[in-house]
C-alpha positions, 0 to 999 in steps of 0.5 A: 421543606427538608433542611440540614440546619441540624446536621451543620449545627452539629458538626459546629459542635453547637447546641440549639442555645448556643446557635440560636444566640449566634443568629439572634432568635430563640432556642424554640425558633432553631428546635422548630426550624430542625424539626420542619415545623417552621419554615424561617423568613427570607432574611433568617435564611440568608443568616442561617447560610451565611453563619455556616458558610453555605448557600440557602440551596445547600441548607433548605431543599424544597421538596414539591408536592410535600 
């Protein structure tokens, strides 16, 4: 699954640690999400979307066959 977490985080001027604190996860979790190594739970996806004022679909893009 492709995502735009890193892009939106940088647009807000946040580093991974600051963003992680804001959404109550570890910096390693943020890094793994941004690198596509970890797909967040639906609850965490909603938390991230709410933080950025976006829909889940604007942040996480499912790519078939990937």
